[in-house]
PDB file with one MODEL, atoms N, CA, C and O in Angstrom:
MODEL        1
ATOM      1  N   MET A   1      12.671  88.759 170.385  1.00  0.00           N
ATOM      2  CA  MET A   1      11.614  89.024 169.458  1.00  0.00           C
ATOM      3  C   MET A   1      12.200  89.174 168.056  1.00  0.00           C
ATOM      4  O   MET A   1      13.292  89.713 167.875  1.00  0.00           O
ATOM      5  N   ILE A   2      11.460  88.693 167.085  1.00  0.00           N
ATOM      6  CA  ILE A   2      11.923  88.736 165.707  1.00  0.00           C
ATOM      7  C   ILE A   2      11.467  90.048 165.082  1.00  0.00           C
ATOM      8  O   ILE A   2      10.273  90.347 165.081  1.00  0.00           O
ATOM      9  N   PRO A   3      12.397  90.833 164.552  1.00  0.00           N
ATOM     10  CA  PRO A   3      11.981  92.082 163.891  1.00  0.00           C
ATOM     11  C   PRO A   3      11.337  91.772 162.536  1.00  0.00           C
ATOM     12  O   PRO A   3      11.874  90.991 161.751  1.00  0.00           O
ATOM     13  N   ILE A   4      10.194  92.385 162.273  1.00  0.00           N
ATOM     14  CA  ILE A   4       9.481  92.153 161.020  1.00  0.00           C
ATOM     15  C   ILE A   4       8.886  93.487 160.559  1.00  0.00           C
ATOM     16  O   ILE A   4       8.364  94.268 161.354  1.00  0.00           O
ATOM     17  N   THR A   5       8.983  93.714 159.282  1.00  0.00           N
ATOM     18  CA  THR A   5       8.445  94.956 158.738  1.00  0.00           C
ATOM     19  C   THR A   5       6.930  94.804 158.509  1.00  0.00           C
ATOM     20  O   THR A   5       6.386  93.701 158.519  1.00  0.00           O
ATOM     21  N   LEU A   6       6.297  95.920 158.310  1.00  0.00           N
ATOM     22  CA  LEU A   6       4.846  95.914 158.119  1.00  0.00           C
ATOM     23  C   LEU A   6       4.457  95.165 156.843  1.00  0.00           C
ATOM     24  O   LEU A   6       3.468  94.433 156.834  1.00  0.00           O
ATOM     25  N   SER A   7       5.214  95.339 155.784  1.00  0.00           N
ATOM     26  CA  SER A   7       4.876  94.666 154.522  1.00  0.00           C
ATOM     27  C   SER A   7       4.985  93.148 154.661  1.00  0.00           C
ATOM     28  O   SER A   7       4.147  92.423 154.125  1.00  0.00           O
ATOM     29  N   TRP A   8       6.010  92.653 155.374  1.00  0.00           N
ATOM     30  CA  TRP A   8       6.143  91.212 155.597  1.00  0.00           C
ATOM     31  C   TRP A   8       5.022  90.696 156.500  1.00  0.00           C
ATOM     32  O   TRP A   8       4.525  89.587 156.305  1.00  0.00           O
ATOM     33  N   PHE A   9       4.625  91.501 157.485  1.00  0.00           N
ATOM     34  CA  PHE A   9       3.544  91.111 158.370  1.00  0.00           C
ATOM     35  C   PHE A   9       2.228  90.973 157.604  1.00  0.00           C
ATOM     36  O   PHE A   9       1.474  90.026 157.833  1.00  0.00           O
ATOM     37  N   VAL A  10       1.951  91.903 156.706  1.00  0.00           N
ATOM     38  CA  VAL A  10       0.727  91.848 155.902  1.00  0.00           C
ATOM     39  C   VAL A  10       0.755  90.629 154.986  1.00  0.00           C
ATOM     40  O   VAL A  10      -0.255  89.938 154.852  1.00  0.00           O
ATOM     41  N   CYS A  11       1.883  90.358 154.362  1.00  0.00           N
ATOM     42  CA  CYS A  11       2.005  89.187 153.485  1.00  0.00           C
ATOM     43  C   CYS A  11       1.822  87.894 154.273  1.00  0.00           C
ATOM     44  O   CYS A  11       1.126  86.984 153.822  1.00  0.00           O
ATOM     45  N   LEU A  12       2.435  87.811 155.431  1.00  0.00           N
ATOM     46  CA  LEU A  12       2.308  86.618 156.266  1.00  0.00           C
ATOM     47  C   LEU A  12       0.866  86.438 156.745  1.00  0.00           C
ATOM     48  O   LEU A  12       0.331  85.330 156.717  1.00  0.00           O
ATOM     49  N   TYR A  13       0.250  87.519 157.178  1.00  0.00           N
ATOM     50  CA  TYR A  13      -1.142  87.469 157.630  1.00  0.00           C
ATOM     51  C   TYR A  13      -2.059  87.033 156.496  1.00  0.00           C
ATOM     52  O   TYR A  13      -2.948  86.211 156.716  1.00  0.00           O
ATOM     53  N   LEU A  14      -1.871  87.555 155.297  1.00  0.00           N
ATOM     54  CA  LEU A  14      -2.679  87.188 154.137  1.00  0.00           C
ATOM     55  C   LEU A  14      -2.482  85.721 153.772  1.00  0.00           C
ATOM     56  O   LEU A  14      -3.453  85.036 153.448  1.00  0.00           O
ATOM     57  N   ALA A  15      -1.261  85.230 153.817  1.00  0.00           N
ATOM     58  CA  ALA A  15      -0.984  83.835 153.489  1.00  0.00           C
ATOM     59  C   ALA A  15      -1.657  82.896 154.487  1.00  0.00           C
ATOM     60  O   ALA A  15      -2.241  81.890 154.085  1.00  0.00           O
ATOM     61  N   VAL A  16      -1.585  83.206 155.762  1.00  0.00           N
ATOM     62  CA  VAL A  16      -2.219  82.366 156.788  1.00  0.00           C
ATOM     63  C   VAL A  16      -3.740  82.404 156.630  1.00  0.00           C
ATOM     64  O   VAL A  16      -4.396  81.369 156.743  1.00  0.00           O
ATOM     65  N   PHE A  17      -4.296  83.563 156.375  1.00  0.00           N
ATOM     66  CA  PHE A  17      -5.739  83.707 156.188  1.00  0.00           C
ATOM     67  C   PHE A  17      -6.225  82.909 154.983  1.00  0.00           C
ATOM     68  O   PHE A  17      -7.233  82.210 155.079  1.00  0.00           O
ATOM     69  N   LEU A  18      -5.533  82.998 153.861  1.00  0.00           N
ATOM     70  CA  LEU A  18      -5.926  82.261 152.660  1.00  0.00           C
ATOM     71  C   LEU A  18      -5.757  80.755 152.839  1.00  0.00           C
ATOM     72  O   LEU A  18      -6.563  79.978 152.327  1.00  0.00           O
ATOM     73  N   ALA A  19      -4.725  80.338 153.558  1.00  0.00           N
ATOM     74  CA  ALA A  19      -4.536  78.911 153.831  1.00  0.00           C
ATOM     75  C   ALA A  19      -5.666  78.377 154.700  1.00  0.00           C
ATOM     76  O   ALA A  19      -6.140  77.263 154.477  1.00  0.00           O
ATOM     77  N   ALA A  20      -6.106  79.153 155.688  1.00  0.00           N
ATOM     78  CA  ALA A  20      -7.215  78.728 156.540  1.00  0.00           C
ATOM     79  C   ALA A  20      -8.506  78.611 155.742  1.00  0.00           C
ATOM     80  O   ALA A  20      -9.264  77.661 155.940  1.00  0.00           O
ATOM     81  N   ILE A  21      -8.769  79.544 154.854  1.00  0.00           N
ATOM     82  CA  ILE A  21      -9.968  79.479 154.016  1.00  0.00           C
ATOM     83  C   ILE A  21      -9.898  78.264 153.090  1.00  0.00           C
ATOM     84  O   ILE A  21     -10.908  77.589 152.886  1.00  0.00           O
ATOM     85  N   LEU A  22      -8.733  77.978 152.534  1.00  0.00           N
ATOM     86  CA  LEU A  22      -8.575  76.816 151.661  1.00  0.00           C
ATOM     87  C   LEU A  22      -8.828  75.518 152.423  1.00  0.00           C
ATOM     88  O   LEU A  22      -9.481  74.616 151.898  1.00  0.00           O
ATOM     89  N   ILE A  23      -8.329  75.410 153.632  1.00  0.00           N
ATOM     90  CA  ILE A  23      -8.535  74.207 154.442  1.00  0.00           C
ATOM     91  C   ILE A  23     -10.013  74.046 154.787  1.00  0.00           C
ATOM     92  O   ILE A  23     -10.542  72.937 154.721  1.00  0.00           O
ATOM     93  N   LEU A  24     -10.679  75.128 155.153  1.00  0.00           N
ATOM     94  CA  LEU A  24     -12.114  75.056 155.448  1.00  0.00           C
ATOM     95  C   LEU A  24     -12.924  74.672 154.211  1.00  0.00           C
ATOM     96  O   LEU A  24     -13.880  73.902 154.304  1.00  0.00           O
ATOM     97  N   TRP A  25     -12.543  75.204 153.066  1.00  0.00           N
ATOM     98  CA  TRP A  25     -13.240  74.899 151.828  1.00  0.00           C
ATOM     99  C   TRP A  25     -13.095  73.414 151.482  1.00  0.00           C
ATOM    100  O   TRP A  25     -14.083  72.772 151.125  1.00  0.00           O
ATOM    101  N   ILE A  26     -11.904  72.868 151.580  1.00  0.00           N
ATOM    102  CA  ILE A  26     -11.680  71.457 151.277  1.00  0.00           C
ATOM    103  C   ILE A  26     -12.461  70.580 152.255  1.00  0.00           C
ATOM    104  O   ILE A  26     -13.061  69.586 151.847  1.00  0.00           O
ATOM    105  N   GLY A  27     -12.459  70.932 153.526  1.00  0.00           N
ATOM    106  CA  GLY A  27     -13.218  70.168 154.513  1.00  0.00           C
ATOM    107  C   GLY A  27     -14.701  70.188 154.222  1.00  0.00           C
ATOM    108  O   GLY A  27     -15.368  69.160 154.331  1.00  0.00           O
ATOM    109  N   TYR A  28     -15.228  71.345 153.851  1.00  0.00           N
ATOM    110  CA  TYR A  28     -16.642  71.463 153.518  1.00  0.00           C
ATOM    111  C   TYR A  28     -16.994  70.599 152.308  1.00  0.00           C
ATOM    112  O   TYR A  28     -18.034  69.942 152.308  1.00  0.00           O
ATOM    113  N   GLU A  29     -16.157  70.588 151.290  1.00  0.00           N
ATOM    114  CA  GLU A  29     -16.413  69.786 150.093  1.00  0.00           C
ATOM    115  C   GLU A  29     -16.396  68.296 150.408  1.00  0.00           C
ATOM    116  O   GLU A  29     -17.208  67.547 149.866  1.00  0.00           O
ATOM    117  N   ILE A  30     -15.500  67.856 151.263  1.00  0.00           N
ATOM    118  CA  ILE A  30     -15.447  66.445 151.649  1.00  0.00           C
ATOM    119  C   ILE A  30     -16.732  66.055 152.373  1.00  0.00           C
ATOM    120  O   ILE A  30     -17.309  65.006 152.086  1.00  0.00           O
ATOM    121  N   ILE A  31     -17.178  66.877 153.296  1.00  0.00           N
ATOM    122  CA  ILE A  31     -18.413  66.598 154.035  1.00  0.00           C
ATOM    123  C   ILE A  31     -19.614  66.607 153.101  1.00  0.00           C
ATOM    124  O   ILE A  31     -20.494  65.755 153.221  1.00  0.00           O
ATOM    125  N   ARG A  32     -19.664  67.555 152.173  1.00  0.00           N
ATOM    126  CA  ARG A  32     -20.780  67.640 151.228  1.00  0.00           C
ATOM    127  C   ARG A  32     -20.848  66.405 150.327  1.00  0.00           C
ATOM    128  O   ARG A  32     -21.937  65.897 150.063  1.00  0.00           O
ATOM    129  N   LYS A  33     -19.704  65.920 149.856  1.00  0.00           N
ATOM    130  CA  LYS A  33     -19.690  64.739 148.997  1.00  0.00           C
ATOM    131  C   LYS A  33     -20.102  63.488 149.759  1.00  0.00           C
ATOM    132  O   LYS A  33     -20.784  62.628 149.202  1.00  0.00           O
ATOM    133  N   ARG A  34     -19.705  63.370 151.013  1.00  0.00           N
ATOM    134  CA  ARG A  34     -20.126  62.220 151.815  1.00  0.00           C
ATOM    135  C   ARG A  34     -21.631  62.210 152.007  1.00  0.00           C
ATOM    136  O   ARG A  34     -22.264  61.160 151.898  1.00  0.00           O
ATOM    137  N   LYS A  35     -22.214  63.374 152.294  1.00  0.00           N
ATOM    138  CA  LYS A  35     -23.668  63.450 152.479  1.00  0.00           C
ATOM    139  C   LYS A  35     -24.400  63.151 151.181  1.00  0.00           C
ATOM    140  O   LYS A  35     -25.450  62.507 151.198  1.00  0.00           O
ATOM    141  N   ALA A  36     -23.866  63.606 150.062  1.00  0.00           N
ATOM    142  CA  ALA A  36     -24.493  63.341 148.767  1.00  0.00           C
ATOM    143  C   ALA A  36     -24.455  61.850 148.449  1.00  0.00           C
ATOM    144  O   ALA A  36     -25.424  61.308 147.917  1.00  0.00           O
ATOM    145  N   ASN A  37     -23.357  61.185 148.766  1.00  0.00           N
ATOM    146  CA  ASN A  37     -23.267  59.748 148.530  1.00  0.00           C
ATOM    147  C   ASN A  37     -24.229  58.978 149.422  1.00  0.00           C
ATOM    148  O   ASN A  37     -24.804  57.981 148.985  1.00  0.00           O
ATOM    149  N   GLU A  38     -24.414  59.415 150.652  1.00  0.00           N
ATOM    150  CA  GLU A  38     -25.340  58.738 151.556  1.00  0.00           C
ATOM    151  C   GLU A  38     -26.784  58.860 151.079  1.00  0.00           C
ATOM    152  O   GLU A  38     -27.556  57.909 151.198  1.00  0.00           O
ATOM    153  N   THR A  39     -27.152  60.009 150.544  1.00  0.00           N
ATOM    154  CA  THR A  39     -28.539  60.195 150.106  1.00  0.00           C
ATOM    155  C   THR A  39     -28.827  59.466 148.795  1.00  0.00           C
ATOM    156  O   THR A  39     -29.951  59.003 148.600  1.00  0.00           O
ATOM    157  N   THR A  40     -27.868  59.348 147.903  1.00  0.00           N
ATOM    158  CA  THR A  40     -28.108  58.673 146.628  1.00  0.00           C
ATOM    159  C   THR A  40     -27.943  57.169 146.732  1.00  0.00           C
ATOM    160  O   THR A  40     -28.324  56.450 145.808  1.00  0.00           O
ATOM    161  N   ARG A  41     -27.394  56.677 147.813  1.00  0.00           N
ATOM    162  CA  ARG A  41     -27.187  55.243 147.973  1.00  0.00           C
ATOM    163  C   ARG A  41     -28.512  54.490 148.067  1.00  0.00           C
ATOM    164  O   ARG A  41     -28.588  53.340 147.634  1.00  0.00           O
ATOM    165  N   ASN A  42     -29.550  55.101 148.615  1.00  0.00           N
ATOM    166  CA  ASN A  42     -30.826  54.424 148.826  1.00  0.00           C
ATOM    167  C   ASN A  42     -31.842  54.671 147.727  1.00  0.00           C
ATOM    168  O   ASN A  42     -32.974  54.201 147.844  1.00  0.00           O
ATOM    169  N   ARG A  43     -31.505  55.368 146.690  1.00  0.00           N
ATOM    170  CA  ARG A  43     -32.458  55.657 145.615  1.00  0.00           C
ATOM    171  C   ARG A  43     -32.461  54.530 144.595  1.00  0.00           C
ATOM    172  O   ARG A  43     -31.416  53.979 144.246  1.00  0.00           O
ATOM    173  N   VAL A  44     -33.667  54.196 144.120  1.00  0.00           N
ATOM    174  CA  VAL A  44     -33.832  53.113 143.156  1.00  0.00           C
ATOM    175  C   VAL A  44     -34.699  53.626 142.005  1.00  0.00           C
ATOM    176  O   VAL A  44     -35.641  54.388 142.224  1.00  0.00           O
ATOM    177  N   PHE A  45     -34.378  53.208 140.784  1.00  0.00           N
ATOM    178  CA  PHE A  45     -35.115  53.574 139.584  1.00  0.00           C
ATOM    179  C   PHE A  45     -35.749  52.312 139.015  1.00  0.00           C
ATOM    180  O   PHE A  45     -35.042  51.349 138.717  1.00  0.00           O
ATOM    181  N   CYS A  46     -37.071  52.303 138.859  1.00  0.00           N
ATOM    182  CA  CYS A  46     -37.778  51.144 138.311  1.00  0.00           C
ATOM    183  C   CYS A  46     -37.609  51.134 136.792  1.00  0.00           C
ATOM    184  O   CYS A  46     -37.869  52.133 136.121  1.00  0.00           O
ATOM    185  N   ARG A  47     -37.175  50.004 136.268  1.00  0.00           N
ATOM    186  CA  ARG A  47     -36.938  49.898 134.828  1.00  0.00           C
ATOM    187  C   ARG A  47     -38.218  49.606 134.049  1.00  0.00           C
ATOM    188  O   ARG A  47     -38.245  49.745 132.827  1.00  0.00           O
ATOM    189  N   ILE A  48     -39.266  49.206 134.741  1.00  0.00           N
ATOM    190  CA  ILE A  48     -40.528  48.885 134.063  1.00  0.00           C
ATOM    191  C   ILE A  48     -41.414  50.125 133.942  1.00  0.00           C
ATOM    192  O   ILE A  48     -41.781  50.519 132.835  1.00  0.00           O
ATOM    193  N   CYS A  49     -41.759  50.740 135.076  1.00  0.00           N
ATOM    194  CA  CYS A  49     -42.691  51.878 135.043  1.00  0.00           C
ATOM    195  C   CYS A  49     -41.980  53.230 135.061  1.00  0.00           C
ATOM    196  O   CYS A  49     -42.610  54.252 134.789  1.00  0.00           O
ATOM    197  N   GLY A  50     -40.688  53.260 135.374  1.00  0.00           N
ATOM    198  CA  GLY A  50     -39.928  54.504 135.344  1.00  0.00           C
ATOM    199  C   GLY A  50     -40.015  55.345 136.608  1.00  0.00           C
ATOM    200  O   GLY A  50     -39.500  56.463 136.635  1.00  0.00           O
ATOM    201  N   SER A  51     -40.654  54.835 137.652  1.00  0.00           N
ATOM    202  CA  SER A  51     -40.755  55.633 138.877  1.00  0.00           C
ATOM    203  C   SER A  51     -39.460  55.553 139.674  1.00  0.00           C
ATOM    204  O   SER A  51     -38.686  54.604 139.551  1.00  0.00           O
ATOM    205  N   ARG A  52     -39.253  56.561 140.481  1.00  0.00           N
ATOM    206  CA  ARG A  52     -38.071  56.618 141.337  1.00  0.00           C
ATOM    207  C   ARG A  52     -38.548  56.602 142.782  1.00  0.00           C
ATOM    208  O   ARG A  52     -39.485  57.311 143.149  1.00  0.00           O
ATOM    209  N   TYR A  53     -37.892  55.788 143.592  1.00  0.00           N
ATOM    210  CA  TYR A  53     -38.284  55.681 144.987  1.00  0.00           C
ATOM    211  C   TYR A  53     -37.057  55.436 145.852  1.00  0.00           C
ATOM    212  O   TYR A  53     -35.977  55.118 145.355  1.00  0.00           O
ATOM    213  N   THR A  54     -37.249  55.592 147.159  1.00  0.00           N
ATOM    214  CA  THR A  54     -36.168  55.410 148.121  1.00  0.00           C
ATOM    215  C   THR A  54     -36.420  54.129 148.898  1.00  0.00           C
ATOM    216  O   THR A  54     -37.525  53.903 149.390  1.00  0.00           O
ATOM    217  N   GLU A  55     -35.414  53.307 149.006  1.00  0.00           N
ATOM    218  CA  GLU A  55     -35.526  52.036 149.711  1.00  0.00           C
ATOM    219  C   GLU A  55     -34.370  51.913 150.688  1.00  0.00           C
ATOM    220  O   GLU A  55     -33.213  52.104 150.313  1.00  0.00           O
ATOM    221  N   THR A  56     -34.675  51.596 151.933  1.00  0.00           N
ATOM    222  CA  THR A  56     -33.640  51.524 152.962  1.00  0.00           C
ATOM    223  C   THR A  56     -33.195  50.105 153.268  1.00  0.00           C
ATOM    224  O   THR A  56     -32.224  49.921 154.003  1.00  0.00           O
ATOM    225  N   SER A  57     -33.867  49.099 152.734  1.00  0.00           N
ATOM    226  CA  SER A  57     -33.451  47.723 153.010  1.00  0.00           C
ATOM    227  C   SER A  57     -32.181  47.402 152.228  1.00  0.00           C
ATOM    228  O   SER A  57     -31.842  48.081 151.259  1.00  0.00           O
ATOM    229  N   THR A  58     -31.490  46.359 152.665  1.00  0.00           N
ATOM    230  CA  THR A  58     -30.213  45.998 152.047  1.00  0.00           C
ATOM    231  C   THR A  58     -30.357  44.839 151.079  1.00  0.00           C
ATOM    232  O   THR A  58     -29.348  44.259 150.677  1.00  0.00           O
ATOM    233  N   ASP A  59     -31.575  44.478 150.688  1.00  0.00           N
ATOM    234  CA  ASP A  59     -31.790  43.375 149.759  1.00  0.00           C
ATOM    235  C   ASP A  59     -31.262  43.735 148.384  1.00  0.00           C
ATOM    236  O   ASP A  59     -31.200  44.906 148.008  1.00  0.00           O
ATOM    237  N   GLU A  60     -30.879  42.690 147.632  1.00  0.00           N
ATOM    238  CA  GLU A  60     -30.416  42.904 146.261  1.00  0.00           C
ATOM    239  C   GLU A  60     -31.584  43.239 145.339  1.00  0.00           C
ATOM    240  O   GLU A  60     -31.478  44.146 144.514  1.00  0.00           O
ATOM    241  N   LEU A  61     -32.705  42.510 145.471  1.00  0.00           N
ATOM    242  CA  LEU A  61     -33.879  42.759 144.638  1.00  0.00           C
ATOM    243  C   LEU A  61     -34.903  43.541 145.461  1.00  0.00           C
ATOM    244  O   LEU A  61     -35.261  43.144 146.570  1.00  0.00           O
ATOM    245  N   LEU A  62     -35.359  44.637 144.910  1.00  0.00           N
ATOM    246  CA  LEU A  62     -36.301  45.512 145.598  1.00  0.00           C
ATOM    247  C   LEU A  62     -37.607  45.559 144.816  1.00  0.00           C
ATOM    248  O   LEU A  62     -37.595  45.519 143.585  1.00  0.00           O
ATOM    249  N   ILE A  63     -38.719  45.641 145.513  1.00  0.00           N
ATOM    250  CA  ILE A  63     -40.040  45.665 144.880  1.00  0.00           C
ATOM    251  C   ILE A  63     -40.479  47.117 144.686  1.00  0.00           C
ATOM    252  O   ILE A  63     -40.453  47.908 145.629  1.00  0.00           O
ATOM    253  N   CYS A  64     -40.879  47.461 143.471  1.00  0.00           N
ATOM    254  CA  CYS A  64     -41.350  48.803 143.151  1.00  0.00           C
ATOM    255  C   CYS A  64     -42.718  49.022 143.786  1.00  0.00           C
ATOM    256  O   CYS A  64     -43.595  48.169 143.651  1.00  0.00           O
ATOM    257  N   PRO A  65     -42.924  50.149 144.481  1.00  0.00           N
ATOM    258  CA  PRO A  65     -44.235  50.400 145.086  1.00  0.00           C
ATOM    259  C   PRO A  65     -45.321  50.734 144.063  1.00  0.00           C
ATOM    260  O   PRO A  65     -46.505  50.609 144.376  1.00  0.00           O
ATOM    261  N   SER A  66     -44.954  51.154 142.856  1.00  0.00           N
ATOM    262  CA  SER A  66     -45.951  51.516 141.845  1.00  0.00           C
ATOM    263  C   SER A  66     -46.460  50.310 141.062  1.00  0.00           C
ATOM    264  O   SER A  66     -47.669  50.100 140.956  1.00  0.00           O
ATOM    265  N   CYS A  67     -45.527  49.511 140.507  1.00  0.00           N
ATOM    266  CA  CYS A  67     -45.953  48.411 139.638  1.00  0.00           C
ATOM    267  C   CYS A  67     -45.694  47.033 140.226  1.00  0.00           C
ATOM    268  O   CYS A  67     -46.226  46.047 139.715  1.00  0.00           O
ATOM    269  N   GLY A  68     -44.896  46.931 141.284  1.00  0.00           N
ATOM    270  CA  GLY A  68     -44.643  45.650 141.937  1.00  0.00           C
ATOM    271  C   GLY A  68     -43.554  44.817 141.301  1.00  0.00           C
ATOM    272  O   GLY A  68     -43.352  43.673 141.707  1.00  0.00           O
ATOM    273  N   SER A  69     -42.841  45.348 140.317  1.00  0.00           N
ATOM    274  CA  SER A  69     -41.770  44.583 139.677  1.00  0.00           C
ATOM    275  C   SER A  69     -40.511  44.601 140.546  1.00  0.00           C
ATOM    276  O   SER A  69     -40.334  45.476 141.393  1.00  0.00           O
ATOM    277  N   LEU A  70     -39.647  43.620 140.318  1.00  0.00           N
ATOM    278  CA  LEU A  70     -38.391  43.537 141.054  1.00  0.00           C
ATOM    279  C   LEU A  70     -37.330  44.374 140.345  1.00  0.00           C
ATOM    280  O   LEU A  70     -37.211  44.337 139.121  1.00  0.00           O
ATOM    281  N   ASN A  71     -36.581  45.111 141.112  1.00  0.00           N
ATOM    282  CA  ASN A  71     -35.525  45.965 140.574  1.00  0.00           C
ATOM    283  C   ASN A  71     -34.237  45.735 141.337  1.00  0.00           C
ATOM    284  O   ASN A  71     -34.253  45.347 142.505  1.00  0.00           O
ATOM    285  N   GLU A  72     -33.125  45.977 140.670  1.00  0.00           N
ATOM    286  CA  GLU A  72     -31.821  45.894 141.305  1.00  0.00           C
ATOM    287  C   GLU A  72     -31.329  47.300 141.591  1.00  0.00           C
ATOM    288  O   GLU A  72     -31.697  48.251 140.902  1.00  0.00           O
ATOM    289  N   ARG A  73     -30.498  47.421 142.606  1.00  0.00           N
ATOM    290  CA  ARG A  73     -29.856  48.702 142.870  1.00  0.00           C
ATOM    291  C   ARG A  73     -28.838  48.967 141.775  1.00  0.00           C
ATOM    292  O   ARG A  73     -28.094  48.072 141.372  1.00  0.00           O
ATOM    293  N   SER A  74     -28.812  50.192 141.303  1.00  0.00           N
ATOM    294  CA  SER A  74     -27.809  50.571 140.307  1.00  0.00           C
ATOM    295  C   SER A  74     -27.515  52.041 140.471  1.00  0.00           C
ATOM    296  O   SER A  74     -28.365  52.820 140.903  1.00  0.00           O
ATOM    297  N   ALA A  75     -26.307  52.407 140.121  1.00  0.00           N
ATOM    298  CA  ALA A  75     -25.915  53.822 140.186  1.00  0.00           C
ATOM    299  C   ALA A  75     -26.451  54.512 138.942  1.00  0.00           C
ATOM    300  O   ALA A  75     -26.029  54.211 137.825  1.00  0.00           O
ATOM    301  N   GLU A  76     -27.373  55.430 139.136  1.00  0.00           N
ATOM    302  CA  GLU A  76     -27.981  56.149 138.014  1.00  0.00           C
ATOM    303  C   GLU A  76     -27.435  57.563 137.991  1.00  0.00           C
ATOM    304  O   GLU A  76     -27.436  58.249 139.013  1.00  0.00           O
ATOM    305  N   GLU A  77     -26.977  57.994 136.853  1.00  0.00           N
ATOM    306  CA  GLU A  77     -26.455  59.360 136.701  1.00  0.00           C
ATOM    307  C   GLU A  77     -27.599  60.343 136.603  1.00  0.00           C
ATOM    308  O   GLU A  77     -28.626  60.052 135.990  1.00  0.00           O
ATOM    309  N   GLY A  78     -27.427  61.503 137.205  1.00  0.00           N
ATOM    310  CA  GLY A  78     -28.403  62.564 137.093  1.00  0.00           C
ATOM    311  C   GLY A  78     -29.663  62.338 137.895  1.00  0.00           C
ATOM    312  O   GLY A  78     -30.709  62.898 137.569  1.00  0.00           O
ATOM    313  N   PHE A  79     -29.588  61.540 138.923  1.00  0.00           N
ATOM    314  CA  PHE A  79     -30.768  61.238 139.733  1.00  0.00           C
ATOM    315  C   PHE A  79     -31.023  62.394 140.575  1.00  0.00           C
ATOM    316  O   PHE A  79     -31.973  62.390 141.358  1.00  0.00           O
TER     317      PHE A  79
ENDMDL
END
């Protein structure tokens, strides 16, 4: 058995605990960003009438449900 003092044990325990929290935090952030990318991938902004809608088809040109104009998929900031 390895002799260890109480102060070293507390430091080691704290380091392992903080490392576990850091790993969980990084994993959570990765999962959250993937889900955010999946939800924003299907959103479309109409350039004619300004409405925002969700489209699940993979076509390049999408028809706006409000005005009927054709729109392209584009990455819009702040959607």
